[in-house]
N, C-alpha and C positions, 0 to 999 in steps of 0.2 A: 422498537424490536419485538420487545417482549409479549405484546398483545394480545397472540395467538393463544395463547399460555392464558393470559389472565381471563380471555374470554372461552376459554375452553375448544377451539376448534382444533383437535385433533385426528387425525384419518387414521383407520386400521390398517394394520400390516400384516399384509398375507405372508405366510415365512417362503422365502426362496430366491436364486440371488439368478435375476435373468439377465443374458449376456448383454442388454444394451443397456441395463444401466449402470454396470459395470464397467462398459467403456465409455460411458459418460462421465462417470467419474474420474476413469482416467484419466481422460482429455481433462477434466475440469483441474484436477489434481496436478497436472503437468503446466499448465497453465498460474495455478498458485505456487507451486514450486518457484518456477522461473520469477516471478513478479517478488517472492520475499528474498530473494536473493538478491537483484535486484535494489530492492527498497534497502536491506539491510547496508548493502555494497552504499549508497550513497547517504545511509544515515552515518556511517561511519566518516565520509568521505566529507561530509557539511559539519560534522564535528569537529574532525579534525580540523578543519580549515576555520572556524569558528573560535578553537583555541590556542592557534597561530602555530601549529606545528609545518606550515607553510609560509617561508619567511618573503618579505616582498608584495604580499596581495595587503592593499587596505582597505577595508568596509566602510563606505558610509552608512548611514544609521538604516536608510532603506534598504538596502543591501545584505544589510547584515538581518534584519528582520523579516526580507524575504527568505533568507538561507533559513532562520530558526524556522518560517514556519513552511518549507518544503518538508524538514527532517522532521516535523511533528506529522505530516502528512504522513509520510511514509512510515513512519512509528507506528500512525493508527492503520494503516494499511495491514501492515506484518498481525497489528493484534490482530485483526477481523480476518485473517489468514488463517491464523492458528485457531482461532474461533472454529471455523469454518472444518477444517480439518478434525477438530476436537469431534464435533456434528458426525462427521463422514463417519469416524472412527468408530462410533456409536451406533449408527447404521452396520459397519459390519458387523458389529459384535451380537446385535438383535438379529443379523439376519433378513435386513428390514430395509434392501434397497432403492425401492420402488420409493423412496420417502426421498428420494434427493430432489426431488423438481416443489417441493411442499416450503412455504414461508421461513419453517427455522431453519432452514439451510441457502435458499435464494436471498434472504435478506443480508448475512452477513457476507456471503460473495460479491452481493453488490455494493456493498460496503468499502469492501475490501479494493474492489476495481475502482470504486469510485474515489476512495482517498490515494490510490495511486495515478488516477488520472491527474489529481489537485497537487500532489508533488508534483509530479512530472508540468503542470500549467506553472507551479509557482516556479520549477528550474528556469523553462523558457523566459518569463519576465525576467528571470536574472542575468542571462543571456541577453536577453534585450535591452534591459537597465544596462550592463556594463559595457556593451557593444556601442550604446548611443552616448555614455554618461560621459561630462568632461574628465579629462584626464589633465594631472597635471605635469607641468614641462618638466621633464628628468635634467636639462641642462644648466649652468648657471646662467648670469644677468650676463647680454652682452650689451657692453657701450658703443 
């Protein structure tokens, strides 16, 4: 992720704020904001289920592992979203919005989006396993 800094590949910034860069950053930031809200909500829900705040749910080891994996994916997604926003703030501070398309900003954004999708895939797998899993019968013995 930081190979561009090690290799010294920095682009020159010309001061000025072009409207197209402002619109691009606004659109990307709206996507990041929505996915961070969803990620933190799903992290809280997954943690609440794992610690047993909802009674009556029984986790098998597989469903518990998938839930933990999804929570970790969403947490990683939120971390990269914060990192991306931090870099955007640096661009605003330096009045250099044209660098929004450089690797230093695209890599955290792509990592954020990738971890968010991985979390959704893990939740989808959890739903499929829960839907087709073997359920215990709730009734008593019939003779």
